[in-house]
C-alpha positions in Angstrom: 17.7 -33.1 -19.2 13.9 -33.4 -18.9 14.1 -32.6 -15.2 16.0 -29.4 -15.9 13.6 -28.4 -18.7 10.6 -28.9 -16.4 12.3 -26.8 -13.7 13.0 -24.0 -16.1 9.4 -24.0 -17.3 8.2 -23.9 -13.7 10.5 -20.9 -12.9 9.4 -19.0 -16.0 5.7 -19.6 -15.3 5.9 -18.5 -11.6 8.0 -15.4 -12.4 5.6 -14.3 -15.1 2.6 -14.4 -12.7 4.3 -12.4 -9.8 4.8 -8.9 -10.9 5.4 -6.1 -8.5 3.9 -2.7 -9.3 5.3 0.6 -8.1 2.7 3.2 -7.0 3.5 6.9 -6.7 0.6 8.5 -4.8 0.2 12.2 -4.1 -2.5 12.9 -1.5 -3.2 14.2 2.0 -2.2 12.4 5.2 -5.1 11.0 7.2 -4.7 9.4 10.6 -1.4 8.3 12.0 -1.2 5.5 14.6 1.8 4.4 16.7 1.7 1.1 18.7 3.4 1.5 22.0 6.3 -0.9 22.7 4.7 -2.7 25.7 1.2 -2.7 24.4 -0.9 -5.9 24.8 -3.1 -4.9 21.9 -1.9 -5.7 18.4 1.3 -7.2 19.6 2.7 -7.8 16.1 2.6 -4.0 15.6 4.7 -3.1 18.7 6.8 0.0 18.0 5.5 0.3 14.5 3.4 3.0 12.8 0.8 3.1 10.1 -0.8 6.1 8.5 -3.7 6.6 6.2 -3.9 8.3 2.8 -7.1 10.2 2.1 -8.7 9.3 -1.2 -5.8 8.5 -3.6 -6.8 7.7 -7.2 -4.3 5.0 -7.9 -4.0 2.7 -4.9 -3.4 -1.1 -5.1 -6.3 -3.3 -4.2 -4.2 -5.7 -2.2 -3.5 -3.1 0.5 -6.1 -2.6 3.2 -8.3 0.3 4.1 -9.5 1.5 7.5 -12.1 4.3 8.0 -12.0 5.0 4.2 -8.2 5.6 4.3 -5.7 3.5 2.5 -3.0 2.3 4.9 0.7 2.4 4.7 3.0 0.6 7.3 6.2 2.1 8.6 8.6 -0.2 10.4 10.2 0.8 13.7 13.4 2.9 13.6 12.1 5.3 10.9 11.9 8.5 13.0 12.7 10.6 10.0 9.7 9.4 8.1 7.5 9.9 11.2 8.8 13.5 11.6 8.0 14.1 7.9 4.5 12.7 8.3 3.8 14.9 11.3 5.2 18.0 9.6 3.1 17.4 6.5 -0.1 16.7 8.4 0.3 19.7 10.7 1.1 22.1 7.8 -1.7 20.6 5.7 0.8 19.7 2.9 0.4 16.9 0.4 2.8 14.1 0.3 4.1 11.8 -2.4 4.1 8.3 -1.1 5.8 5.5 -3.1 5.0 1.9 -2.4 5.6 -1.5 -4.1 2.4 -3.6 -3.7 4.4 -6.7 -3.0 6.4 -5.3 -0.1 4.3 -5.6 3.0 4.5 -4.8 6.7 1.9 -7.3 8.0 -0.9 -7.0 5.4 -0.2 -3.3 4.9 1.8 -1.9 2.0 5.2 -0.8 3.3 6.5 2.7 2.8 9.3 2.9 0.3 9.7 6.7 -0.3 8.1 9.7 1.3 8.3 13.2 -0.2 6.6 16.4 1.1 5.2 18.4 -1.8 
């Protein structure tokens, strides 16, 4: 009985300290980078893409920045998202990017939703 009670208290204490937060960020697209499939540089990023967000107000602190842009990772196989990113960047349109700061691609926050505004 004591063992079960201690386990329950442990689970409650851990679950209360880990809280995901959803971020809905409207901003401009910065740089977009694709890592080629046979690249010998950044091998963990092969066939993946990341893009930068220019100056969003509400960005999680546990997601990295590069050249003053907040970075979002896009796993391979998301050609629709890539097409939308390129369209928005080319047309100079803002995007609404939704992320969960606990869902990562490497150390980058991973794209959850993408909307062209």
